Steps between C-alpha positions, in 0.01 A plus 500: 500500500682496169868541440653846483760583245776748599755550227634824648688375807878460459685186607812557717701339226379748243235288333121524516376161632133407499314572821192280553297570815305173477611175339316388188199280554316250282185620330181356640250306280270806506784725384592259224136503382509879507817494295339297232198735492722803474692364201220292341699186576811613312787640714625827356855534381679788672849603388723670756773717355738556789882483524522502879500140637360608834210694352421209272491255789259725687265507205513119485416488871211742460352290223533181704360666811194631318368146450401585137627293210732706275767402253787731582777555246826694549719723284821661641526772228288670241673303221409173674145628550451588136596147395260343755219745396545391142494123592190516722298819558409524873177637648703725731847642514662612824764749396780649714576849377874458560655229278858453381399579143202730549416782730161647586230550237728382222464136615124540534468636149695203355287250695180663377630502145542125487219391738211733443245261652675438831415693812817674626553571872821695579698452822641818661696584813367679803605838369391447141124531508515777243680262265213252549239764414701595192503133395129471534455812288729338242290178474557286812191373678631560847818543714602330823737655758764264628480479878126561525348169383313210653434182310128557463547866388771393259293229335188724493704763315602243237146372460351851467775597255413200277129584521564865420708402203231265374241773540728742311549251218127428484429871481748537215348201320153645552604832357670325209183292444291815502724659241489183291117497515493869400731426212279212392197723519664767282611242247155344503337829428738544212478150355131443560332824391139598483394480135446846347155459343279775364178297472361156574545357147772266622520292822840411640590204725862494618698264723852503627667217696869507613704188435528239774842615618433874482412720794505805281306576184719428199531673163164397349275792421179588316288805418182598315424840357216651300597799286260785412427340159332207688775247422602253768874435542640224724843363579641208697879481547773314689841630603757221526618411848346561846537745775450866578718618212308308241167598661603867485596465134159339435331800662713733287400316176135487595482874576696578189261287290197684635663841441606413143154362410329811638745713302399315176793258445389188311640185338876451459565855622344422836718197556813681390434770759448234766826335405682831537357529852606145586854559368534814708358356823613136513764391746708303247506386135360160589160651603224487239120526495231315301155638434182464303286806419150514348285784365134493410322792340130550594275281289804333322472135400874443563758542773839636411777295670874555550738246659857547621633162607176427685247214498183541281147576609176315554188617318169400659188504278163326490662226288761422763861596585787540253871565549652764274882505474537790260836601343723703726847628565772455763460590867580861579870533579615181329594666169518872572429707186350202314396655174216267390261631764217306662218418259135581576262212425118530459323216681127461415282553806121517533329787683463290820819303482745511789877522489723326762861614540744327735866478602706184452488419872159349435617253239857417600433304813626141492214251469713183460852363514786674320404805302131413463319838525135608476571731199237684293333175387446382857356838593270488197370159611417643848331808339287288268376279787377806681403717201153579636611660825469876559817705496601491869448126563650424158827683579513350853448155357786538251737593784374241740514208256846603372617511860341160574667337206837633608449433872689169504791646305574818697198715419501815288845631564463825309261792545168483326300793355172445311289768332147427370331758278134467409307752288143595578302530175211691669725780629 
């Protein structure tokens, strides 16, 4: 039979001495094995916050008599406890509701505020069960009544409290993960849209790959729209920085671009409108966005290109692959109100030629020591080696080989967006 704890009997001298029915015993080998299994081989750290020396000694005896390995710490006041909680967070806190510097739920609230991941079990007197229930409602895992405990019941309560706390934290993490996944899905729908095409005169191949350190889509975005006049409009952009704020701004710019194009905005006017959106929505003056936009009228032998601080484009033709770094202007948000505008350049393109737009994450991966990067010329070399591939394997090969070249130097750290547009002359 285990030991019984009775903290309610009064000593003739006025104190409340410990009352142990049976003397402590040594744990058997089987019990020690059970202890290791319970705690996965790591004894839990339990912090007792108790000012009464007799009550504290009884808790120590109960732990010893249980035969289960536990590291037991002791604080004699709430102030002492807060210092210990900050130094080493315990798995469980045993909290007396009557302390010299805290009374009742006030002490519990302060413990929970500084040790949110610890299971808290409050200790109450024989006539204070309602206080224990109130403590559980306020965030404690359980309460124990002094004077009604045996060693095995005591340790089982601690173990169950720790497991309940772990379950509670896991549930919170699961809910947070679900919200995070839903946020990712919303951002993905905004950043990676379905092209708005009116016919099959153009075929679109798009890819997006978050950077190696990102768990959330970044600020890269793209879109393709066909207007009623048959023209194809496309954009690839990149908001500086990473994280949900930058991704949300990327969504905002992408949606604004589509709306402005559908409303008839073109050329420098279109980019000025986008810059106004960026200035209104960005989190700080250091945030900017680069982009490259192209337009091709039906049957035209050129592609109209605009650049705002962005890399150039690849043009695929029967003769091979060429890199076009057309004149451009600053990134949006770098020089607000810049009066020179962003020039529109006509790039010759045959009826069946394809245009490849990309963000700088594809070309800025380190491929050697120091500042050696892939750059546009390295990407052009890859494209020329695989010039005969159809659109999908061609784009996948660009990304795969760029990643392979950077693999020994940290991989592609930034997000990558690639857009391949190919016109169908028989449409």
